Backbone as a ProteinNet text record, in pm:
[ID]
protein_1_A
[PRIMARY]
MFAVIFIILGILFFFLVYNAYVTGEVKGRGWGFSIRTYRQYKEPIKFWITFVSYLAAAIAATTFGLLAAYKLIF
[TERTIARY]
8716	8654.7	8754.9	8827.5	8926.7	9038.8	9071.4	9178.5	9141.7	9020.5	8975.7	8974.2	8926.1	8920.4	9060.1	9153.9	9289.3	9361.2	9337.8	9401.7	9345.6	9216.4	9157.7	9213.8	9228.3	9289	9434.1	9506.7	9644.6	9652.7	9563.5	9560.3	9526.3	9432	9394.8	9513.6	9583.8	9697.6	9812.9	9835.6	9939	9903.2	9773.6	9731.1	9759.3	9732.7	9761.6	9911.2	9993.6	10139.4	10185.7	10134.4	10172.3	10130.9	10009.6	9959.7	10044.3	10084	10169.1	10306.4	10360.2	10492.2	10489.8	10384.8	10375.8	10347.5	10253.3	10212.5	10296.4	10361.9	10440.6	10357.7	10233.9	10150.6	10067.7	10047.8	9974.2	9860.4	9748.3	9632.6	9624.1	9626	9616.2	9486.1	9425.6	9300.4	9328.8	9256.3	9269.3	9166.2	9144.3	9046.8	8904.3	8884	8750.4	8728.5	8656.5	8626.6	8718.8	8815.9	8905	9010.1	9046.6	9151	9261.6	9380.5	9495.3	9579.1	9631.1	9719.1	9859	9954.5	10093.6	10171.9	10246	10328.3	10471.9	10539	10672.4	10773.5	10763.8	10864.7	10825	10695.3	10651.7	10652.4	10609	10603.3	10664.1	10796.8	10858.1	10845.2	10850.5	10844.1	10705.3	10601.9	10465.4	10435.8	10489.4	10470.3	10530.7	10656.8	10725.3	10671.2	10627.2	10565.8	10436.7	10354.3	10230	10258.3	10356.6	10393.2	10439	10528.3	10579.4	10469.1	10379	10266.9	10175.5	10145.1	10063.4	10135.4	10266	10342.5	10343.4	10360.7	10358	10220.2	10115	9979.2	9954.7	10006.5	9990.1	10061.9	10183.8	10260.3	10195.2	10152.4	10089.9	9958	9873.4	9743.8	9761.2	9853.9	9877.7	9934.1	10025.7	10082.9	9976.6	9894.2	9787.2	9688.7	9657.5	9567.2	9623.8	9751.8	9814.6	9826.4	9859.2	9865.8	9728.3	9624.4	9488.8	9446.5	9483.1	9450.8	9528.3	9653.8	9735.5	9675.8	9633.2	9573.1	9440.5	9367.2	9239.1	9258.9	9361.8	9386.5	9448.6	9544.9	9616	9568.9
10090.1	10183.9	10289.5	10348	10448.8	10388.1	10262.9	10197.2	10187.4	10149.4	10135.3	10271	10372.4	10506.2	10556	10541.9	10590.4	10508.8	10379.6	10298	10333.5	10358.8	10401.3	10536.7	10629.4	10758.8	10742.1	10652.5	10625.9	10570.7	10479	10422.8	10531.7	10617.9	10727.5	10820	10858.8	10948.1	10878.4	10749.1	10677.4	10668.3	10654.6	10655.2	10790.2	10899.3	11032.3	11052.1	11001.9	11012.1	10930	10808.2	10722.6	10786.3	10838.6	10902.5	11024.6	11102.2	11219.1	11176.5	11069	11021.3	10970.2	10898.8	10839.6	10945.5	11035.1	11131.9	11259.2	11289.9	11412.3	11535.7	11515.4	11627.9	11588.1	11684.3	11659.3	11760.2	11714.1	11802.5	11845.3	11976	12031.5	12106.5	12092.3	12162.2	12285.7	12390.8	12514.7	12520.1	12639.1	12655.1	12646.8	12680.5	12675.8	12544	12551.6	12432.1	12416.1	12503.7	12497.7	12388.2	12327.7	12225.8	12276.2	12285.3	12331.5	12211.9	12215.8	12110.5	12167.7	12107.1	12149.4	12043.9	12087.7	11996.8	12003	11890	11877.4	11971.3	11994.4	12074.3	12220.4	12251.1	12390.6	12463.4	12395.1	12453.2	12355.1	12339	12233.5	12254.8	12378	12400.3	12365.3	12414.2	12382.8	12233.8	12172.2	12028.9	11950.3	11978.9	11900.7	11928.6	12050.6	12079.2	11999.8	11997.8	11921.2	11771.8	11725.1	11583.8	11537.6	11613.9	11577.3	11586.6	11682.5	11693.3	11571.4	11528.5	11408.5	11284.4	11277.1	11163	11159.7	11274.9	11281.3	11242.8	11287.9	11252.2	11102.7	11043.9	10900.2	10819.5	10858.9	10786.4	10801.8	10923.3	10946.9	10870.9	10875.9	10808.1	10657.2	10602.9	10458.7	10417.9	10496.9	10466.4	10471.8	10575.8	10584.8	10469.3	10431.2	10318.9	10188.4	10164.3	10041.2	10040.7	10155.3	10162.8	10143	10197.7	10178.4	10032.7	9967.9	9825.8	9741.6	9776.6	9704.2	9719.1	9840.7	9864.5	9790.1	9780.4	9710.5	9560.1	9505.9	9361.9	9324.4	9403.2	9369	9460.3
12798	12706.8	12660.5	12757.7	12721	12637.9	12667.3	12592	12444.4	12415.8	12277.2	12206.9	12275.5	12215.2	12181.7	12276.1	12251.6	12144.5	12140.2	12036.4	11898.6	11889.7	11761.7	11719.3	11814.2	11781.5	11736.7	11802	11761.4	11620.5	11587.7	11452.4	11350.4	11384	11294.1	11268.4	11374.4	11356	11284.1	11310.5	11235.8	11087.6	11056.9	10917	10852	10924.6	10870.7	10848.5	10940.3	10925.3	10805.9	10792.5	10680	10547.5	10543	10421.3	10385.1	10483.9	10458.6	10409.1	10463.3	10422.1	10278.1	10242.2	10108.5	10001.9	10028.2	9926.2	9926.5	10036.2	10044	10073.8	10115.7	10156.3	10277.5	10364.1	10487.5	10496.7	10550	10565.5	10711.1	10730.7	10865.1	10882.2	10996.7	11024.8	11108	11076.8	11152	11263.6	11315.9	11422.9	11369.9	11245.8	11187.7	11115.7	11006.3	10928.9	10808.9	10796.7	10680.6	10698	10587.5	10585.9	10495	10550.3	10472.5	10431.2	10309.8	10260.5	10244.8	10314.4	10305.7	10228.9	10128.5	10049.4	10098.2	10091.2	10149	10084.8	9955.4	9886.7	9870.1	9878.3	9864.8	9998.9	10103.6	10238.1	10338.5	10337.3	10418.6	10569.2	10616	10760.9	10814.4	10748.1	10791.4	10776.7	10670	10650.3	10765.9	10799.3	10902.5	11041.8	11067.9	11198.3	11214.3	11110.3	11115.1	11120.6	11043.9	11042	11180.2	11241.6	11374.4	11479.7	11466.1	11559.6	11550	11427.5	11409.9	11462.5	11440.9	11490.2	11642.9	11706.2	11852.9	11906.3	11840.2	11882.1	11865.1	11757.6	11734.7	11842	11874.2	11976.1	12113.2	12146.5	12276.6	12290	12188.4	12195.4	12204.2	12127.2	12132.4	12268.1	12320.8	12452	12560.8	12560.3	12659.3	12645.3	12522.3	12500.6	12551.6	12525.8	12574.4	12726.5	12785.3	12931.6	12994.8	12933.8	12985.4	12973.7	12864	12847.8	12948.8	12972.1	13070.4	13210.3	13244.4	13375.9	13388.6	13279.6	13282.1	13302.2	13238.3	13246.6	13380.9	13424.9	13548.6	13655.8
[MASK]
++++++++++++++++++++++++++++++++++++++++++++++++++++++++++++++++++++++++++

């Protein structure tokens, strides 16, 4: 169960990273319900911080999902 959840989260974050790479803008969520859009050339620091954060979350979630699936199988 945890493996499926983490793999789905990894796919979601990889989709966000891919979308940010292709369009040059990334959507970041704040503490409330607001969604901020950072563009690569207008706000490069905020864009790259959000991009790298999403990439780290994608790698971590996928790794945890694969490790959970491996533990479940073996």
